[in-house]
N, C-alpha and C positions, 0 to 999 in steps of 0.2 A: 504493500500500500504506500502510495506516494503522498506526501503532505506538502501543500503550498502555504507559506506564510505571506500574507499580502499587506503592504503598507501603502495606502494612498497618501499623497502629499501635495502641497501647494505652497511653494515659497517658504518652507520651514526647513532649511538645510541642516541647521544644528539639531533640531528635534528629530529629523529623519536619521541622522547619524547615530544619535543616542538609541533610537528605537531599533535600528538595524543591528547595531553592535550587541544589543541585548538579545537579539535573536541568535546571533553567532555564538553567544555564550551559553546556550541551552544545554542542559545535561539530561541524561536518562532517555535520549532519543537517538535513533540511528541516522546520522548525518547523510548517509547514502540515500535515504528516502526523503530528504528535505530539499526544498528550493525556496527562494525568496523572490517575490515579484514586487517591484517598486513602480508605482503608477504616478507619474508626474502630470498633474492636472493644471499646468500653467500654459499660457499661450505659446511661450517659447520654452525650449527644453532646459529650463533653469537648473534642474536637479541632475542632469545627465553626467556632469563631471563628478559630482558627489557620489552618484550611484556607481560610476566606474571605479572610483577610489575604494568604495566599500567592497565591490566585487573582488578587488585584488587581495583583500584580507579575509574573505569569507571562506569557511570550511565546506561550502556547498555552492551550487549554482545560484547566481543572482541575475535576474532578468529585469531589464529596464523597459518600461512602456511609457511612451509619451502620448497623452490624450489631451489635445489642445482644446477640445470642446468643453467649455466650463460646465461644471455640475458634478455633485457628489455621486449621483447614480451613473453618469457617464464614466467617471473614474473607476468605480467599482466594477462596472460591466467590462471595461477595457482590461482590467486585471483578470477578471474571470475568463475572458477570451484567451489570454496568454497562459493562464495557470494550467499545469498538468496534473495537479493533485486530485485524488479522490476525496480528500478532506482539505478544507480551506480554512485557515486560521487568520483572523483579522486583528491587526494591531494598528492603532492610530499613530500619526507622526508626532504626537505630543505625549506618547506613552512609553514606558520602559518596563520590560518584563523581567522579573527575577529568573534565576537559572532553571528553576523547576516548573516554570509556567506551562510550556508546551506539553511536557510529559504528563502534567496533571490534567490538561484538557483531553489528551488522547486516552488516558486511562479511564476518565469518566465517560467518554464516548463509547468505549468498549463495555464498561461495566453496566451502563444503562441502555445500551443499544440506541443511543440518542441520535437524532437528526441534527440537533443543534445543542451545543454546550455553552453556557455563559459563565463568566467568572467575575469577581468583584473588581472594582476600580477604586483606588485610593488616591485622591487628589492631594497635592501638596503645593501650597502657595509660597512664593518667595518670602524671605524674612522681612522684606520691606513692606509687605502688605499687612496693615494693621486694622483698618476699618472693615468691619463685618467679616473678619478673617474666618471664623468658625463657619458662618453661613456659606461663604464662598467655597470653602473646601468641601462642605457637605453637598453643595449644589453640583459640583463636578465629580463627585464620588458616586459609586454604585454599591449599595449595600443590599445584602440578601440574607437568606436564612443561614443559621450557623452550621447546619448539616448539609452534606451533599445529598442529592437525590433528584428524582424526576419532579418537574414543576409544571403547573398548568398555565403559566404566563410566560412572557418573553421580555427581553431587554434590548438594548441597542447592539449594533454590529461590532463596535470596538470591544476587544477581548471576547471573542467568540470563536467557535469551531463549527463549521457547517459540513454536513455530509452532502456531497455534490449530487448524488443520485436522488436525494430527497427534494431537490429544488424543482419548482414548477418549470423553470427554464434553466438548464445547467450552464448556459453560456452567458445569457444576459438577464439575470433574474430581478434586477433592481429597476423600479419604475422611473422612467425618465421624467415623468411629470412632477416628480419630487426633487428634481435636480437643484432647484434654488432654495426651496423651503425646508429641505430635510424630511426625515420620516420615511425615506425609501426602504430602510431596514424594517421599520414597524409594519409597513404595508406588506413586505415579503413575508415576515414572520406571522402576520395575521392570516394571510392566505394559507400558509403552511399549517397553522394551527387548525384552521377550518377544514383542511384536508387530512387531519389526523396525525400530523407530525408529532414526534416525541421530543420534548425539551428537557434539559437537565441543567443543574446548577452544581458548580464545583468551587467551594470556598478556597481551595488550595491554589486555584488557577488565577491568582490576583495579579494586577499590574499597577504600577504607579502612573499617575497622570499629572503632567506639568502644564496647566493652561497657559496660553500665551498672555502676556500682560494686558493687552487691550480687552481681554475677556473677563478679567478679574475686577469688574465694576458692576454696580447695580444697574447701570444703563443697559449693559448686555444681558445680565442674568434675568432681569424682570421681563425684558422683551422675549427672552428665550422661554421663561416660565409661561408667558402668554401663549407662545407657539406650542409648548408641550400641552397646555390645556386644550388647544384646538384638536388634539389628536383623537380623543374618543368620538366627538361629533363628526369629524371629517372621515373617520374610518367607517362609521355607520352609513354616511352618505355615499362612500365609495364602494360599499358592498354590492353584490350582484344577486338579486335585485336590491336597490337601496333600502336600508332599514330606516324608514321615516319615523317610526315610533321610537327607535333608539335615538335618532337625532333630537327629537322633541324632548325625550327624557333627559338626555345629557344637557341640552340647552336650559331646561328648567333647573337642573342641579347647578349649572353654572351661574344662573341668576342669583340663586340663594347663596352660593359660596361667595360670589363677588360682593353681594350686599353685606353679609355678616362679616366676612374676613376683611372687607374694605373698611368697615366701621372700626373693627379692632385695630387694623393697621394704622388708621388715622389717629386713634388714641395713643397707640404705642409710639408713633412718630412724634406726637406732641410732648410726650413725657420722656422722649429719648431713651426708651427701653432698649435693652441689649438685644432683644429678639425681634425688633421691629422689621428687619429685612425679611425674616421668615414669614411674617403675616402679610407683608406686601406681596411676597411671592405667591402665597396661597390665594390672595385676592386676584392676582393676575391670571393664575391658572383657571380660576372660576370664570373670569371674564372671557378667557379664550374659548371655553366650552360654548359660550353663547355667541361670540363673534368669530365664527370659524371659517367663513367662506371667503371667496376670492379677494375682495378689496382689503381684507384684514390680514392676509397672508404676508409674513415678513420674510424677505430673502436673506438667508444667512450664508448661502453657498453660491458658487458659480460666478463670483465677481471676477471681472477681468483685471489685468494689471493696470 
């Protein structure tokens, strides 16, 4: 069985190098069965030289793919078209994997006969970030249950292992309509769950995440929380056939959450409470459930240079 580790990247050369070298340092896996695919989603091949330098020090094959069409789904699909693995592990270009990461994902996949395995993400903010530090690190982290096992829900693509044969489209499984707003992985995993796919969680397969500085602000995280809130309503609307009752239900929930959490957030902000950012985040997610359609979509990906 051949395993592909994929790192999509866009103008984050330092982060790419950290992520790739952490893949080179993996233990407990057969390097003869591994390959790394680096997908450069810049208009110009800005990561090509870095990828070539990394390939020269790698213990296994490194493939460079230039996907000039902007968009996160385009980047992932371009990597899938080049990948030769039966299993595809995703690592983001702001993540760093401990030495036993991949072995833990692979062991969980076999143990639970899983179509997708997810692991925890532990965000770490630079020492200079003081305002709302705890909230920001929690925002960019992924926490799950303490025990490994089969789960009935899914997470994002970063720090995951996919069985290619279980994908609805093994070459281009990610929805291009989500190129600019994200959620292409949620849409894929939602379709897989509806088709009976098996998901697993492995706490030992954790990674570090180092968010870029311009994301470590409330301006970014609250907008992102609003976009996350849009997910349940948008997924119901995108179902085939559309789940209109589900859309109405989530919109009603969103109205209630935005109202209640918004009032609490306002009070917390006036009193300068330490947890005021968390309540503003909850209110934004509620508002997103209500305002989920076209004009309210926020573009986080696919920006050109």
